[in-house]
ZAVEXKOL-987145 format. One record per residue (C-alpha): residue in three letters; x, y, z. Coordinates in steps of 0.001 Angstrom, whole numbers, plus 524288, in hexadecimal, padded with zeros to 5 digits. Layout:
ALAXYZ ...
END
This chain:
METED3F3402D9D6A22 METED13041128D6706 LYSEC73641156D7202 PHEED17C40C0BD7B63 TYREDB654167DD77AB PHEED10842124D788B SERECD5841C8FD863F LEUEDBA241BDCD8A38 SEREDE0A4298DD84E8 CYSED26242ED2D8C7A LEUED76A42859D98D8 LEUEE50542E35D9704 ILEEDF7343BCCD946F PHEED6C843A8FDA085 SEREE2734361FDA8C9 VALEEAFF4414FDA3E9 ASNEE02244B13DA6E5 ILEEDEA0445C3DB4AF TRPEED47446C2DB6E5 ALAEED8F45470DB129 GLNEE2B4458CFDBA46 SEREE91E452AEDC62F LEUEF635458E4DC2D4 GLYEF0214662EDC074 LEUEF3CA465ABDB1E9 SEREE5C7467E9DAD84 ASPEE7264761FDB1EC ILEEF3AE4789FDAA81 VALEECA447C2ED9DE0 VALEE35D485C8DA46F ILEEE742493FBDA2AB LYSEE34349AECDAF21 ASPEDE1C4A8D2DAEB1 ARGEE3F14B315DB7C1 VALEED624A98FDBE31 LYSEFBCF4ACCBDBFD7 SERF069E4A387DC406 LYSF0F6F4A88EDCED7 ARGF19E94A394DD805 VALF1F744A6A0DE559 SERF2D094A0DCDE744 SERF394E4A25ADEF64 TYRF41474A82EDE432 ASPF4BDB4B21DDE756 ARGF45B64BF9ADE58C THRF53414C5A8DE35D GLYF55994BD80DD734 GLYF5FCE4B53DDDE15 ASNF5FA34A6B6DE0FF GLYF5AFF4A70ADEF16 ASPF4E0C4A112DEB02 ASNF493B49CFDDF869 ILEF43BD4A183E0544 TYRF4F944A140E0E02 METF500749CC9E1C30 ILEF42C049A5EE220A LYSF46D649921E3031 PROF40E248FB5E3A24 GLYF33C84953EE3E83 GLUF32E549EA2E32F7 LYSF278349FD4E295C ARGF284E4A4A3E1B4F VALF1D294A7F8E1216 ILEF215B4A35FE0499 PHEF14B44A613DFD18 ASPF0B184B127DFF7A VALF021D4B43ADF409 LYSEF5984BC31DF3AD GLYEE9934B9CEDEB61 ALAEE52A4AD3BDE4D8 GLYEED1C4A266DDEE1 VALEF17149442DDEF6 ILEEFEA648F0EDE33B THRF0228484C0DD916 HISF0FE348077DDCA6 ILEF1954480FFDE81F TRPF279647CF2DE7F6 METF30DC47EA3DF34D THRF3D564797FDF92F LEUF446F47CFEE0592 SERF514B47AC3E0C74 PROF57AE474D9E1400 ARGF53D846701E105E PROF497F45F88E183B ASPF53524581BE2097 VALF576D46574E2605 LEUF4AD846D61E249A ASNF3EF046531E2833 ARGF3482468E8E1E45 SERF2A1146453E27CE ASPF2D9F47075E2FA5 VALF2C3947A3EE2489 ILEF1DCB47DD1E2445 LEUF15F9481A7E182B ARGF098A489C0E198B METF008348EDEE0EDE TYREF5CD498FBE10C4 TRPEEAD449BA6E06FB ASPEE1AA4A739E0510 GLYEE7794AFFFE0F82 ASNEE4C54A680E1A96 SEREED164A712E26DD TYREECEF49832E2835 PROEF43648E81E1F7E SEREED5148501E1672 VALEFA2547DD0E1441 HISF01E447A66E2074 ALAF0C784700BE1F94 PROF1B0946DC9E20BD ILEF21694703EE13AC GLYF27554629DE125C PROF1B1145A85E14E6 PHEF12D9463F2E0CA7 PHEF1B2F46138E00A2 GLYF1C7E4529EE0341 GLNF28E1451AAE0B76 GLYF277E44ABEE187D TRPF2F2044C29E2509 ASNF3C5A452BEE22B5 GLUF3EAA44AA4E1678 SERF403B44E4EE083B TYRF3C6544574DFCE5 ASPF36F0446C1DEF2E TYRF2829446A0DEE82 VALF1F9044748DE265 ALAF10E7449F5DE246 LEUF07E94522DDD9E5 PROF051B45DAEDE313 LEUF117545D04DEB75 SERF1F5C45851DE9C4 ALAF2CEC45917DEF9A GLYF37354589FDE524 PROF458E45694DE302 ALAF4F004572EDE8EE GLYF496C44E15DF340 GLYF3C99454E2DF5F6 THRF425846278DF7F1 ALAF39A346963DEDEC LEUF2BD546AC7DF359 VALF20E546C9CDE95E SERF122246EBBDE9B5 TYRF089946F63DDE53 PHEEFC7747065DE6D4 GLNEF38B47B63DE207 METEF19248554DECF1 PROEE70D48F9FDE9F8 PHEEE50A49C39DF1A6 ALAEDB064A715DEFCB ASNEE0394B196DF8C7 GLYEEEBE4AFD0DFAC4 ALAEF81C4A4DDDFE60 LYSF03964A3F7E07B8 ILEF0DC04994AE09C9 GLUF16354991FE15E0 ILEF21E749116E1A2F GLUF256148F68E288F ASNF322648963E2CF7 GLNF2FA848187E3962 ALAF3C58479DFE37E1 ASPF484647B94E406F THRF509547F98E34D3 ALAF4EEC48A79E2AEB VALF4931488C5E1D69 GLUF557748D72E1698 ALAF4EF848F54E0963 LEUF412748E07E040F TYRF3F3C48E17DF550 PHEF317A48E2FDEF97 TYRF287249099DE40D ILEF19F7492F7DE65E ASPF12F4493EADD949 TYRF0514498F6DD8E8 GLUEFA9449E4FDCFFC GLUEF5234ABCFDD2A5 TRPEE66B4AC3DDD031 GLUEDCC04B77FDD029 SERED3CE4AEE4DD857 LEUED2094A07ADDAEA PROEC6C64990DDD4BF PROEBD0049312DDE4E ASNEBF4248621DE546 METECE1848694DE530 GLYED24447FBFDF1A5 ARGEDCCE48419DFAF6 PHEEE86447B1CDFCDC HISEEB25475B5E0A7A ALAEF5A646D20E106B TRPEF7C4468D0E1E76 PHEF02434611EE2581 ASNEFF6A4576DE3051 ARGF083444EABE3858 GLNF0508444E3E4300 ILEF0B62439B1E4A4C THREFFB8430AFE4A34 GLUEFB98428BFE55F4 ALAEF99241A17E5603 PROEEE0441502E5E03 PROEF018411BBE6C79 GLUEF0F140330E6909 GLYEFD1E405F5E60F1 GLUF00BB4064BE52A7 ASNEFACE3FC72E497B GLUEFB403F9CCE3AEF TRPEF8013EE0BE3281 GLUEF2553E87AE3F49 ALAF002E3E564E43C9 ILEEFC823E84DE5209 ARGEEDAC3E6ABE52C6 PROEE1953E6CEE4A1A TYREDF363F363E42B7 ASPED81A3FEBEE4911 LYSECD10405C2E41EA ASNECC75413E7E3D44 VALEC02E41902E36D1 ASPEBFFA4274FE3B00 GLYECE1D42B86E38CD LYSECED243326E458B ARGEDD2D42FE6E480A ASNEE1714311FE39E5 TYREECCF4399AE35C5 VALEE723445EDE2F80 PHEEEC3744B35E2299 ALAEE300456DDE230F ASNED66C45B70E299D ILEED079464FAE1FEC LYSEC4DE46E2FE20D8 GLYEBD9A473EFE1540 GLNEBABD46F7AE0767 GLYEC58546A66DFEC7 HISECD9A45EB3DFAD6 TYRED9404577CE0062 VALEE46745559DF6B9 GLYEEEBD44D5CDFDB4 VALEF8E444AC4E0826 ASNF073B4485DE0AA5 PHEF083443E32E1583 TYRF148343BBAE1D78 VALF156142F5CE25C4 GLNF200342C03E2F7E ASNF1E2641E25E3458 PROF250441959E40C4 THRF22B340AE3E3DEB ILEF254E40165E32E1 METF16AB3FE88E31FC TRPF0F1440387E263A TYRF0953410B9E29FE GLYEFF32411EAE1F41 GLUEF2F040A18E2281 GLYEEC5E416D7E2661 ASPEE08641AB2E1E20 ASPEDE7942845E1895 METED19442E55E1CE2 PHEECB6643AD5E1797 PHEEBFF644074E1F48 ILEEB829449A5E167F ASPEAF0A4544FE1BA2 GLYEAEED44F90E29BE GLUEACEC44103E2785 GLUEAE1D43840E3374 ARGEB2FB42D3FE2AC9 PROEBAFC42FDCE1EA0 SEREB4BF42E94E1150 ILEEC26D42D47E0B9B HISEC91442201E12A2 GLYED54641B33E0D9C THREDB8440DF5E0FD2 GLYEE96441111E140B THREF41C41B48E13B0 GLUEFB3F4164FE07AE ASPEEE15414D8E00E0 TYREEADB42339E02EB PHEEF82142692DFD2A ASNEF4EC41E57DF116 THREFEC441382DF403 ALAEFD9C40598DF918 TRPF03633FB00E01AD CYSF0B87402F3E0B52 PROF14D1409BBE01BB ARGF22F640D01E0497 THRF262E41172DF6D6 PROF287441FA6DF2E3 TYRF1E2642358DE8E2 LEUF1A874307BDE2E7 HISF0DEC43328DDB61 PROF07D544084DD86D TYREFCE043D9CDE223 TYRF02A643431DEC2D GLYF0F0542DA7DF0A7 TYRF196842A35DFA9E PROF253C4331ADF8AD ARGF2B7342EB2E0573 VALF2A5A420E5E0AF3 SERF304B4196DE1645 ASNF3E8041663E1339 HISF3F8F40BDFE1D96 GLUF3FCF3FD65E1AC2 THRF373B3FAF5E269E GLYF291A3FC62E2264 TRPF239A40A37E2207 LEUF2BE541080E2C86 TYRF2EED41F18E2BC7 ARGF2A424293AE21CF THRF20BB428EEE1663 HISF1AE643423E0E9C ALAF0EA0431D9E067C TYRF069A43B94DFEB0 ARGEF93143B96DF842 PHEEF380446ACDF01F HISEE51A44705DEC45 ILEEE6F544E48DDF77 THREDC29447D9DD786 ASPED4E34427ADE35C PROED3E044D70DED75 ILEECBE944AA3DF99B HISEC08C45451DF9BE PHEEB9774595DE05C8 ASNEAF30463CFE0839 LYSEB0B2466FFE16A9 SEREBC7A45FEDE1C2A LEUEC64245505E1A55 LYSECE1344D2EE241F ALAED8E3445F6E1CE4 SEREDF3443B64E2532 ILEEE63942E59E2572 GLUEE839423B3E2F9B HISEF5AB42178E3588 GLYEF5FA412D8E3388 HISEE94740B27E32F4 ALAEDFB3410D5E3CEF ASNEEA5541A6BE4127 GLYEF29040FBFE4727 LEUF00484153FE452C THRF092C41FA3E4AC6 LEUF0E8D4272DE3F12 ASPF14EC43462E3CC0 LEUF0C0B43A2FE3245 ALAF0C604472FE2B1F SERF051244C55E1F58 VALF01C645802E16FA ALAEF3F7457E7E1152 TYREEFA846077E05D7 TRPEE1F046546E0277 TYRED9AF47044DFCC9 THRECDE1476FBE02CC LYSEC51E481D6DFDB1 GLUECADD48B97E0731 ALAED83048CD8E0D73 THRED79D48761E1B3C ASPEE0F648681E26A4 VALEE72647901E2688 GLYEEB1947AB4E34B3 PROEF7C247882E3C19 ILEF01A646DE8E3952 PROF0A274669FE4331 ASPF14E146F38E48A5 LYSF235C46C95E4737 GLUF2392462FBE5276 GLYF174C45C67E4D4C ARGF1DB345AB2E3FF5 LYSF29FE45435E4548 PHEF2A39446AAE3F3B METF2D8143A8DE46F4 PROF3B094345CE45FF ALAF3D3E4281CE3E1C ILEF3BB741AA9E442E THRF48A84136DE4309 ALAF4DB740572E43D5 ASNF52284085CE51BB ASPF442D40BB1E557F METF3F673FED2E4FD7 LEUF49BA3F732E573C ARGF45733FDA7E63EF TRPF37493F9D6E60F9 ARGF3BD43EBEBE5E83 HISF43803EBF9E6B3B GLUF37553EFD7E72FB TRPF2F4C3E582E6BD5 ARGF39703DB0DE6F3A LYSF38A23DEC3E7D86 SERF29B93DDF8E7D0C METF2AFD3D03EE775F GLYF33E53CB63E822B ASNF40EF3CE7DE7B76 ASPF42AE3C10EE758C PROF4FB63C21CE6E25 LYSF49E43BB29E6252 LEUF3E623C45DE606D TRPF3CC53C75FE520B GLYF32EC3D26FE5169 ASNF25A13CD67E4D68 GLUF22AD3C4EAE593E ARGF162A3C7D9E60AB LYSF12193C576E6E96 
END
């Protein structure tokens, strides 16, 4: 019995240590030499209560963080007004520049970066990112963001309305110099209306036998990364125009120029650590579904899934192409968007993101649309007044 309790105690201590390491708690007892904690925030420099950046007009840019030397950003909190139903947070752009570079290593709309899709606002809980009460209006990051030779964070308002107020904290550590092998944080937004094959949409072999996809050439791309580093996760936003399950698409990670992926998954919900076509909100530190379809008809409309590789980063030495199918063998038309997160040895240019027009999400499919589809199907079947809906020629 004593042996059993000793083994159980060892297992519990091991589990706690693993959790502590994954949560960053193992560093909390380490006293760091020549490191000073600092903050840049939107506090009122006059001592009053106007603790915000006021009125960022449409088309205007503001630098909210510009620090020289070496350090690590450890925490970001921000909120802005008006609310998302008035100010679309997909049109407020966040850029971060490391080490004096003129190009951004973080380039994404502020809403999708922090886990808020479309022009919606909802609570979201994960380990490195969250959107808190009330209703997802407080945007938080705990990603570590090192820099050796300066850091700059910029906000651009591409919306049609002004950012009336922007409140923020950016907490960082000031270092004399960074130790070797500290990666630079990157994030990139993508959005695409995917294309079904010429033969038409197909899933679960409802129309024809399954197609094959072994090379991933038509996959949706989370990120196409150059250099040495590791991939640490993604926020994935799906707008589905049909009631059919959208998630038979496999995740595929092509490491160091592979023609076929050495990391190949079995389905979208499987990559996001769930199973059997979920429609249930679920929040875990590493994965979850904070927003799911709220329709009774299958998987129509909007779903947000996230997956963070905190204890299981995907390592690469030269390059990584992170991708996923849109339906099995890329058989579906979907409105997809994502923000991917990774670290590489050096700060690189993540490249452009879709412009304002390219970020404009598709409108919802309604019951009226479905009735019109049914009307056209009835005509194609000869317009028999007793047609039910699942007859076939």
